[in-house]
C-alpha positions, 0 to 999 in steps of 0.5 A, a space after each residue: 116052476 121054481 123049486 121050494 127051498 129046503 131051509 124052512 123044512 130043515 128049520 122046522 125039523 131041527 125045532 121038532 127034534 129039539 122039543 121032542 128031546 126036551 132041548 131049548 131051540 134057539 135061532 141065530 138071525 142076521 138082522 137087516 131092514 127086513 127083520 123085525 126084532 128089538 134092535 137094542 139086543 142086536 150085536 154085529 147085525 146078529 141076534 139069537 132068539 129063544 123059540 121054545 114053546 115057553 118063550 114064544 106066543 103064536 109061533 108060526 114057522 112058515 116057508 118065508 117067515 118065522 113070526 111070533 111074540 116074545 117078552 124082552 125085559 117084561 115087554 111083549 114084542 112082535 118078532 118077524 124074521 125072514 127064513 132067508 135070514 136064519 143063520 142057524 137053529 140049534 139046541 141051547 143045551 148041547 149046541 147041536 143043530 144046523 147052520 145055514 149060509 146067509 147072503 149078507 148085505 150092507 149093515 143098516 147102520 152103515 147104510 144110514 151113515 152113507 146116506 147122511 154123508 150124501 155119497 151114492 150108496 156103495 154095494 158091499 157085503 159084510 164079511 162074517 167073522 169067526 169071533 162074532 157072537 150073537 146076543 141072546 134076546 129071550 131066555 123065556 117068557 117069564 124070566 129076564 135074559 140077565 137072570 140066566 148065568 149060563 150063556 147059550 152055546 154059540 154056533 160057528 157062523 161063517 168061515 168053513 162050510 157047515 157039516 152034518 153031525 149024525 144024531 142017534 
């Protein structure tokens, strides 16, 4: 019998901590072919999503998938994110949360380019950059992301191992 990953439980725990303390929970997600998000908001194969109660509809944080509907530019979109692609969950207001390692594959756009030029696909991994910053996709269900003048804090992704911070 295989052991269940702790990652989905930790994501739900940080989400609950954010909501209990009046913070806005955000998830940073690595986008690949298995991730269903609005591609126009993806930058460097990453996207940051507001998963607060006010910004989502039908939020389901399961052990394998995080699924919900959210408005992007006033249009409701269905979002499906594999839990394995979650890079971090954190509070927008103070940046406290948790980062997770994610196995990165060849970016979707690079794979398409390689297929179009007809050489056999190369297996490679994308190196994470310390300066890569995810893009905020949804600030709330009724507001446009460009209306908010303050960007959310960006969790450190890649580089050094994540460390836990004691929250009292």
